[in-house]
N, C-alpha and C positions, 0 to 999 in steps of 0.2 A: 166560291164566288158569292159575294154579298151584294144586296141591292139597298142603296141608301136613297132617301129623299131629302133634299136640302131645301128648307123653307126659310125665307128671310123677310122681315118687315123693317122699314126704315124710320117709322115714327110710332109714337105711343098710341096714336089714334087709329092705326091700322089693325086689322085682325089677320092672324096667320092661319085661321081655321080653313079658309077657302083653299089655300095652297095645299094644306094637308089632305083635305077631302079629294081634291083633284088627283093628287099623286096616288092616294090609296085606292082610288077607283080603278086605276090601271095596275097597281102593284099592291094588293091587299096585305102582303106580309112584309112590306118595306120597313126598314128601320129609319124613322124620321129624325132628322137633325134640325133643330129650330134655332133661329138666331134673330135677335133684335139689335140692329146696329145701324146707326145713321152714317151716311156717307157713300161715296162711290168706290172706295178702295176694296180690293179683293182680299186684303189682309184682315180678315175677321176672325175672332177667337175660335168660334165653333167650326168655321170652315177650315181653319188651320189645323185643328185637331183631326177633322175628317180627312184632310189631304194627307196627313202623315200616316194614316192607317190603310189608305187605299192600296189595293194590290191588283196585279194584272188579272183581268177577267171580271172585276167588280163593275157595278153599274151605279151611276148617280143620276137621279131624275130630278128635274126642275120644272116648276109650273110654267116658267117662261125664261127666256135668255136673260132678262133683266134681273132675275134672282141670282144668277151666277156672277154677273158683273154688269155695271152700268158704265164702265169705262171701256171703250171699244178696243183700244190698244192692249190693255192688260187682259181683257177678256179673251181676245183671240190668242194671245200668247199662252194663257192658261189652257185654253181649249187644245191647242197643238201639243202642249206639254203632256196633258192627260191622254190624248189620243196616242201619242208615241209610247206611253207607258202601258197601253193596252186597256185603258179604262173606258168603258162604254158610257157615253153621255146621251141623255134623253131630255128633250125640251118639248113638253106637252103642247105648247101653243106654236111651236116652230119645228115640227118634225122634219122639215126639209133640211135642217142643219144638224140632225142627230149624227153621231159619229159613224153609225152604220151606213147612213146615206153618203157621208163623206168618203167612207171606205170603199163603197161600191163605185163612186165616181173615180177614185184613184185606181181601182183595180180594173176599171172598164177600159183600160188602154187598148188601143188597136195593135195587134201583133205585128212585129216586124217581118219583113219579107226577104231580107238578105240582098235586096237590090237598091238601086239609087232612090227608089220610092220611099225608102226608110227615112230619108232626110225630111220629107214632107210629113210622114207619119209621126216622126218624133216631135215636130212642131205642133201637130194636132193634139198629141198626148199631153204635151206641156201646157197647151191652151186649156184643155179640159181640167187639168189639175189646178191651174190658176183660176179658172171659173168657179170651181168648187170652193176654193179658199175665199174668193171674193164674195160668194153668197153668205159665208159665215161672218166675214168682216162686216158686211152690210147689216146683218141682223144685230150685231153688237153696236154698230154706229147708230142704227135707228133707235135702239134702246137708250143710248146716251143722249140722243137728240130729244127724246120724249122727256127725259129728266130735266134737261136744260130748258125746254119749253115750259114745263110745269113750274120751275123756279121763276122764270120770267113772268108768267101769268100771275103767280103769287105776289111778286114784287109790284106789278102793275095794279093788282087789286088793292094792295095796302096803300099805295099812293092815291088811288081813286077814293078810297075810304077816308083818308086823311083830308083830302081836298073837299069832301062832302061833310066834313066836321064830325065824322064818326070816331068813337073811341076804339083804337086798335090795341088789343092786348089789355092787360090789367092796368088800372090806374096806379100811379106811383104811390107806394106806401100800403097798398092792399095786397092781400095774398089769399090763396085758396085754403080754406079751413076744412080739415078732415073730421070724420066722426070721432077718431081717436083723440085729436086735439081738443074737440068740443067737450068730450067726456072728461079729459084731464082738467080742463079749465073749470068745469062744473064742480069737480072735487075740490079744487083750490078755493073757489068761491065759498063753498060750504064749510070746509074744515080749517082754512088758514086764519090765523089770529088777525091778520091785517084786514080781514073782511068779516070779523065777528065770530070766527070759529075758535077751536080750542088747541089746534096744532101749530107749532112753530115751523119755520121754513124747512129745517132738517127733517122733521117728522112728516111734513107734507110731501117732501121729495120722495121719501120712502113709500108713502101711501100711493103716490101717482106713478112711481117708477121712472120719473123724468130725470134727465141729466141736469146738472146745475144750471147751465146756460139756458136750456130750454125752459126750465121751471121759472127762472127770473124773467125770461121774455114773456111767458104767458101771464105772469103776475103783473108786469107793466101793461100788457094789453088789457087785462081785466080792469086795472085802475083807470085806463083811458076810457073804457066802455062805461064804467060807473060814472065818470065825470060827464060823459056825453048824455047818459040817461038822466043824470041829475040836472 
């Protein structure tokens, strides 16, 4: 029986460390599976790999239900699928929907009496099972709603920023320059014959290790910068 911790982030700006810490606090020897994937689909590469190796008796821990799925319908379907396969699911922020809690609710049925009262007891038992399922569905639905609300607030914020004349995102034609690209450009400036150096384009490409298209793109950018500075 293995214990896995599934951690997921949906944007590059998020950190996965918090989820890892929370899970390790309860399960120090857990095997952590990390995933960075944008979207609400449950069909994620690392999750798919984990799903294929899960066996009856294994445990999967999540920091919250939103890490398992942000789509209510797919999330609940996956939950039931794993439950019936004997996989134990733990949600650190929503322990009330752990599979053990669900299992207790289903096994807590009132015993039949062998009399006409059983018609009533059967209805009560079915109600208890439906109630347990509803609690799980509500957790996934709440998670899905939070994502929808976040997207809506983001859209509204962008509209407000534009109306106030603020620049949203990068200006057209500009890009983010990394340390690596800066270093490569500096080598081109110093060594390329076009800028007073001693190396031709082929030799300069070998020196910088740049692909042909990238090299000539940087060369054009340097020319533009020289013109601007001049």
